[in-house]
C-alpha positions as CSV (number, residue, x, y, z in Angstrom):
1,M,0.3,23.6,-41.0
2,A,-1.2,26.7,-42.6
3,R,-0.3,30.1,-41.2
4,I,-3.3,32.0,-39.9
5,E,-3.4,35.8,-40.6
6,R,-5.5,37.9,-38.3
7,V,-6.6,41.5,-38.5
8,R,-8.5,43.5,-35.9
9,E,-10.5,46.5,-37.2
10,L,-12.2,49.2,-35.2
11,I,-15.5,50.1,-36.8
12,Q,-16.5,53.7,-36.7
13,G,-20.3,54.2,-37.3
14,K,-22.4,51.4,-38.8
15,L,-21.2,48.0,-40.0
16,D,-21.0,48.1,-43.8
17,L,-22.4,45.0,-45.4
18,D,-20.6,45.7,-48.8
19,D,-17.2,45.8,-47.0
20,M,-18.0,42.5,-45.2
21,Q,-18.8,40.9,-48.6
22,R,-15.5,42.1,-50.1
23,K,-13.6,40.6,-47.1
24,Y,-15.4,37.3,-47.5
25,A,-14.6,37.3,-51.2
26,A,-10.9,37.9,-50.4
27,G,-10.9,34.8,-48.2
28,W,-11.4,36.4,-44.8
29,R,-13.7,34.7,-42.2
30,L,-15.4,36.6,-39.3
31,T,-14.2,35.1,-36.0
32,A,-15.3,37.6,-33.4
33,L,-17.7,40.4,-32.9
34,E,-17.8,42.7,-29.9
35,W,-20.6,45.1,-29.0
36,E,-20.5,48.1,-26.6
37,R,-22.9,50.8,-25.6
38,E,-23.1,53.6,-23.1
39,A,-24.9,52.5,-20.0
40,A,-28.1,54.4,-19.2
41,Q,-27.3,54.5,-15.5
42,E,-24.5,53.2,-13.2
43,E,-25.2,49.5,-12.7
44,P,-23.4,47.5,-10.0
45,P,-20.7,45.4,-11.6
46,S,-21.9,41.9,-12.2
47,E,-20.1,39.1,-10.4
48,R,-17.8,37.1,-12.5
49,V,-19.2,33.6,-12.8
50,A,-16.9,30.7,-13.7
51,P,-18.2,28.3,-16.3
52,R,-19.9,25.3,-14.8
53,G,-17.5,22.9,-13.1
54,L,-14.6,25.4,-12.9
55,R,-13.4,26.8,-9.6
56,E,-10.6,29.0,-8.3
57,V,-7.2,27.4,-8.5
58,P,-6.5,25.9,-5.0
59,F,-3.9,27.6,-2.9
60,G,-0.6,25.8,-3.4
61,F,-1.2,25.2,-7.1
62,R,-1.0,27.3,-10.3
63,V,-2.1,26.8,-13.9
64,A,0.6,25.0,-15.9
65,P,2.2,26.7,-18.9
66,D,0.2,24.4,-21.2
67,C,-3.1,25.6,-19.6
68,A,-4.3,22.0,-19.4
69,H,-3.5,21.1,-15.8
70,L,-2.4,22.4,-12.5
71,E,1.1,22.2,-11.1
72,E,2.5,22.9,-7.6
73,D,3.4,26.5,-6.9
74,P,6.6,26.2,-4.8
75,T,6.1,29.6,-3.0
76,E,2.6,28.7,-1.9
77,M,3.5,25.2,-1.0
78,K,6.3,26.6,1.2
79,A,3.7,28.8,3.0
80,L,1.5,25.7,3.5
81,N,4.4,23.7,4.9
82,T,5.3,26.6,7.2
83,M,1.7,26.9,8.5
84,M,1.6,23.1,9.1
85,E,4.9,23.3,11.1
86,L,3.6,26.2,13.2
87,I,0.3,24.4,13.9
88,V,2.3,21.4,15.1
89,Q,4.2,23.8,17.4
90,D,0.8,25.2,18.7
91,I,1.5,28.7,17.5
92,S,-1.3,31.3,17.5
93,L,-2.6,32.7,14.2
94,Q,-1.1,36.1,14.9
95,R,2.3,34.6,15.5
96,M,1.9,32.5,12.4
97,A,1.1,35.6,10.4
98,D,4.2,37.3,11.9
99,E,6.4,34.4,11.0
100,L,5.2,34.1,7.4
101,N,5.6,37.9,6.9
102,R,9.1,37.8,8.5
103,S,10.1,35.1,6.0
104,G,9.0,37.3,3.1
105,S,5.9,35.1,2.2
106,L,2.9,37.0,0.8
107,T,-0.7,36.0,0.2
108,R,-1.8,35.2,-3.3
109,E,-3.0,38.8,-3.6
110,G,0.5,40.0,-2.8
111,K,-0.4,41.2,0.7
112,P,1.1,40.5,4.1
113,W,-0.4,37.6,6.0
114,T,-3.0,38.3,8.7
115,P,-4.7,35.9,11.1
116,V,-7.8,36.1,8.9
117,S,-6.0,35.3,5.7
118,I,-4.4,32.3,7.4
119,F,-7.8,31.2,8.6
120,Y,-9.2,31.3,5.1
121,V,-6.4,29.0,3.9
122,F,-7.1,26.4,6.6
123,P,-9.6,24.4,4.4
124,R,-6.9,24.1,1.7
125,L,-4.4,23.1,4.4
126,I,-6.7,20.4,5.6
127,E,-7.0,19.0,2.0
128,E,-3.2,19.1,1.6
129,T,-2.3,17.7,5.0
130,P,-2.0,14.0,3.9
131,Q,0.5,14.9,1.1
132,I,2.5,17.2,3.4
133,F,2.7,14.5,6.1
134,N,3.9,12.0,3.5
135,G,6.8,14.1,2.5
136,E,10.4,13.1,3.4
137,A,10.9,16.1,5.7
138,W,7.8,15.2,7.7
139,Q,9.0,11.6,8.1
140,E,12.0,13.0,9.9
141,R,9.9,15.6,11.8
142,R,7.6,12.9,13.0
143,R,10.5,11.2,14.9
144,E,11.2,14.6,16.7
145,L,7.6,15.2,17.8
146,G,8.0,12.8,20.7
147,R,10.6,15.2,22.1
148,V,8.5,18.3,21.8
149,P,7.4,19.7,25.2
150,W,3.6,19.9,24.9
151,N,1.5,22.2,27.0
152,S,0.2,20.0,29.8
Protein backbone atom coordinates (compact mmCIF):
# COMPACT_ATOMS: atom_id res chain seq x y z
CA MET A 1 0.00 0.00 0.00
CA ALA A 2 1.37 3.40 -0.97
CA ARG A 3 2.22 5.82 1.80
CA ILE A 4 0.17 9.03 1.67
CA GLU A 5 1.96 12.27 2.43
CA ARG A 6 -0.16 15.23 3.56
CA VAL A 7 0.75 18.87 4.03
CA ARG A 8 -1.49 21.57 5.45
CA GLU A 9 -0.69 25.12 4.40
CA LEU A 10 -2.15 28.32 5.74
CA ILE A 11 -2.72 30.83 2.98
CA GLN A 12 -2.05 34.48 3.68
CA GLY A 13 -3.78 36.76 1.22
CA LYS A 14 -5.04 35.49 -2.12
CA LEU A 15 -4.74 31.98 -3.52
CA ASP A 16 -1.87 31.89 -6.04
CA LEU A 17 -2.76 29.93 -9.19
CA ASP A 18 0.91 29.58 -10.24
CA ASP A 19 1.77 28.01 -6.86
CA MET A 20 -1.12 25.55 -7.24
CA GLN A 21 0.07 24.55 -10.74
CA ARG A 22 3.60 23.91 -9.37
CA LYS A 23 2.12 21.66 -6.67
CA TYR A 24 0.07 19.72 -9.26
CA ALA A 25 3.19 19.30 -11.41
CA ALA A 26 5.05 17.92 -8.35
CA GLY A 27 2.34 15.25 -7.90
CA TRP A 28 0.26 16.94 -5.20
CA ARG A 29 -3.54 16.68 -5.30
CA LEU A 30 -5.92 19.16 -3.64
CA THR A 31 -8.01 17.26 -1.06
CA ALA A 32 -9.67 20.01 0.99
CA LEU A 33 -10.41 23.70 0.91
CA GLU A 34 -11.71 25.70 3.87
CA TRP A 35 -13.16 29.20 3.65
CA GLU A 36 -13.66 31.74 6.42
CA ARG A 37 -14.76 35.34 6.73
CA GLU A 38 -15.66 37.85 9.37
CA ALA A 39 -19.37 37.86 10.09
CA ALA A 40 -21.14 41.13 9.40
CA GLN A 41 -23.21 40.78 12.58
CA GLU A 42 -23.58 38.33 15.42
CA GLU A 43 -25.72 35.47 14.11
CA PRO A 44 -27.25 32.86 16.37
CA PRO A 45 -25.32 29.59 16.13
CA SER A 46 -26.96 27.24 13.68
CA GLU A 47 -28.18 23.94 15.05
CA ARG A 48 -26.01 21.01 14.20
CA VAL A 49 -27.99 18.75 11.93
CA ALA A 50 -26.99 15.12 11.64
CA PRO A 51 -26.88 13.68 8.14
CA ARG A 52 -30.09 11.97 7.10
CA GLY A 53 -30.60 8.70 8.91
CA LEU A 54 -28.08 9.40 11.68
CA ARG A 55 -29.19 9.96 15.26
CA GLU A 56 -27.61 10.38 18.65
CA VAL A 57 -25.95 7.26 20.04
CA PRO A 58 -28.51 5.61 22.36
CA PHE A 59 -27.77 5.75 26.07
CA GLY A 60 -26.05 2.51 27.06
CA PHE A 61 -24.03 2.31 23.84
CA ARG A 62 -20.94 3.98 22.39
CA VAL A 63 -19.28 4.06 19.00
CA ALA A 64 -16.92 1.10 18.63
CA PRO A 65 -13.21 1.77 17.98
CA ASP A 66 -13.67 0.79 14.32
CA CYS A 67 -16.32 3.55 13.99
CA ALA A 68 -18.50 1.09 12.03
CA HIS A 69 -20.91 -0.07 14.73
CA LEU A 70 -22.08 0.48 18.30
CA GLU A 71 -21.01 -1.47 21.36
CA GLU A 72 -22.36 -1.53 24.90
CA ASP A 73 -20.97 1.06 27.28
CA PRO A 74 -20.55 -0.83 30.58
CA THR A 75 -20.88 2.31 32.72
CA GLU A 76 -24.12 3.42 31.08
CA MET A 77 -25.53 -0.11 31.06
CA LYS A 78 -24.83 -0.35 34.79
CA ALA A 79 -26.82 2.89 35.29
CA LEU A 80 -29.71 1.47 33.22
CA ASN A 81 -29.70 -1.74 35.26
CA THR A 82 -29.65 0.25 38.50
CA MET A 83 -32.60 2.35 37.30
CA MET A 84 -34.52 -0.80 36.40
CA GLU A 85 -33.85 -2.33 39.83
CA LEU A 86 -35.02 0.87 41.55
CA ILE A 87 -38.17 0.98 39.41
CA VAL A 88 -38.96 -2.59 40.44
CA GLN A 89 -38.54 -1.48 44.07
CA ASP A 90 -40.99 1.41 43.41
CA ILE A 91 -38.40 4.08 44.31
CA SER A 92 -39.11 7.75 43.53
CA LEU A 93 -37.13 9.58 40.86
CA GLN A 94 -35.44 11.75 43.50
CA ARG A 95 -34.30 8.69 45.44
CA MET A 96 -33.15 7.08 42.18
CA ALA A 97 -31.04 10.13 41.42
CA ASP A 98 -29.62 10.07 44.96
CA GLU A 99 -28.76 6.37 44.65
CA LEU A 100 -27.10 6.77 41.24
CA ASN A 101 -25.09 9.73 42.50
CA ARG A 102 -24.11 7.88 45.68
CA SER A 103 -22.76 5.01 43.55
CA GLY A 104 -20.60 7.47 41.58
CA SER A 105 -22.60 7.20 38.37
CA LEU A 106 -22.76 10.31 36.18
CA THR A 107 -24.89 11.32 33.21
CA ARG A 108 -23.41 11.18 29.71
CA GLU A 109 -22.58 14.88 30.12
CA GLY A 110 -20.57 14.08 33.25
CA LYS A 111 -23.08 15.69 35.61
CA PRO A 112 -24.83 14.25 38.67
CA TRP A 113 -28.20 12.58 38.08
CA THR A 114 -31.41 14.53 38.72
CA PRO A 115 -35.03 13.37 38.54
CA VAL A 116 -35.33 15.17 35.18
CA SER A 117 -32.21 13.53 33.70
CA ILE A 118 -33.56 10.12 34.75
CA PHE A 119 -36.94 10.96 33.20
CA TYR A 120 -35.23 11.72 29.87
CA VAL A 121 -33.52 8.29 29.93
CA PHE A 122 -36.85 6.45 30.43
CA PRO A 123 -37.57 6.02 26.67
CA ARG A 124 -34.18 4.35 26.29
CA LEU A 125 -34.83 2.24 29.38
CA ILE A 126 -38.13 1.08 27.86
CA GLU A 127 -36.29 0.06 24.66
CA GLU A 128 -33.66 -1.85 26.62
CA THR A 129 -36.01 -3.53 29.13
CA PRO A 130 -36.42 -6.82 27.19
CA GLN A 131 -32.64 -7.28 27.04
CA ILE A 132 -32.21 -6.37 30.71
CA PHE A 133 -34.94 -8.79 31.78
CA ASN A 134 -33.37 -11.59 29.73
CA GLY A 135 -30.02 -11.30 31.54
CA GLU A 136 -28.94 -13.99 34.01
CA ALA A 137 -29.05 -11.61 36.99
CA TRP A 138 -32.69 -10.80 36.25
CA GLN A 139 -33.63 -14.46 35.97
CA GLU A 140 -32.49 -14.87 39.58
CA ARG A 141 -34.09 -11.54 40.58
CA ARG A 142 -37.44 -12.64 39.08
CA ARG A 143 -37.62 -15.52 41.58
CA GLU A 144 -37.15 -13.06 44.46
CA LEU A 145 -39.90 -10.67 43.30
CA GLY A 146 -42.60 -12.86 44.78
CA ARG A 147 -41.09 -12.21 48.21
CA VAL A 148 -40.98 -8.40 47.87
CA PRO A 149 -43.57 -6.68 50.10
CA TRP A 150 -45.56 -4.49 47.72
CA ASN A 151 -47.48 -1.40 48.72
CA SER A 152 -51.03 -2.63 49.11
